[in-house]
C-alpha positions in Angstrom: 33.4 -56.4 -108.3 32.7 -59.7 -110.1 32.7 -57.9 -113.4 36.1 -56.4 -112.7 37.5 -59.9 -111.8 36.0 -61.3 -115.1 37.5 -58.4 -117.1 41.0 -58.9 -115.6 40.7 -62.6 -116.1 39.7 -62.1 -119.7 42.6 -59.8 -120.3 45.0 -62.4 -118.9 43.5 -65.0 -121.1 44.1 -62.8 -124.2 47.7 -62.4 -123.2 48.0 -66.2 -122.8 46.4 -66.7 -126.2 49.0 -64.4 -127.9 51.8 -66.4 -126.2 50.3 -69.7 -127.4 50.1 -68.3 -130.9 53.7 -67.2 -130.8 54.8 -70.6 -129.3 53.0 -72.6 -131.9 54.3 -70.6 -134.8 57.9 -70.9 -133.5 57.6 -74.6 -132.9 56.2 -75.3 -136.3 58.9 -73.3 -138.0 61.7 -75.0 -136.1 60.1 -78.5 -136.6 59.9 -77.8 -140.3 63.6 -77.3 -140.3 64.1 -80.7 -138.6 64.7 -79.3 -135.1 62.0 -81.2 -133.2 63.6 -81.1 -129.8 64.6 -77.5 -130.1 61.1 -76.7 -131.3 59.5 -78.2 -128.2 61.9 -76.5 -125.9 61.4 -73.1 -127.6 57.6 -73.4 -127.5 57.7 -74.3 -123.8 59.9 -71.2 -123.2 57.5 -68.9 -125.1 54.2 -70.4 -124.0 52.4 -69.7 -120.7 53.5 -71.6 -117.7 52.1 -75.2 -117.7 51.2 -75.2 -121.4 51.1 -78.4 -123.3 53.1 -78.5 -126.6 52.3 -81.2 -129.2 54.1 -81.7 -132.5 52.7 -83.9 -135.2 52.7 -84.5 -139.0 49.5 -84.1 -140.9 49.9 -85.0 -144.5 52.8 -83.0 -145.8 52.8 -80.5 -143.0 54.3 -80.2 -139.5 51.7 -79.1 -137.1 52.4 -77.6 -133.6 49.6 -77.3 -131.0 50.0 -75.3 -127.8 47.3 -75.2 -125.1 47.1 -73.8 -121.6 44.6 -73.5 -118.8 43.6 -69.9 -117.9 42.9 -68.5 -114.5 39.2 -68.5 -115.4 37.8 -71.8 -114.4 36.9 -74.1 -117.3 38.6 -72.0 -119.9 41.6 -73.1 -122.0 43.4 -71.2 -124.7 45.1 -72.9 -127.6 46.8 -72.2 -130.9 47.9 -74.3 -133.8 50.4 -73.5 -136.5 51.5 -75.5 -139.5 54.6 -75.4 -141.8 55.8 -77.2 -144.8 59.0 -79.2 -144.0 62.1 -78.1 -145.8 63.4 -80.3 -148.6 65.2 -83.3 -147.3 63.6 -83.2 -143.8 61.8 -86.5 -143.3 
């Protein structure tokens, strides 16, 4: 029974990981276009419930990080995406 619970929890974590990847990618893309507030809102909509979204600049890149706690105790999934800002975006 415990193995079944772990397998189901693991599958749920994989689904959450995919949603974090999608959310980070979308946030980085929008932030690179200069749409920071829209980027954060879109990432929160795509990401798993309760996820943390963080946008930052790292050198010449816009970096989006999305992380969320899983149903498995002590496990967190996260994803990071980077994009080059479009010309004229400060």
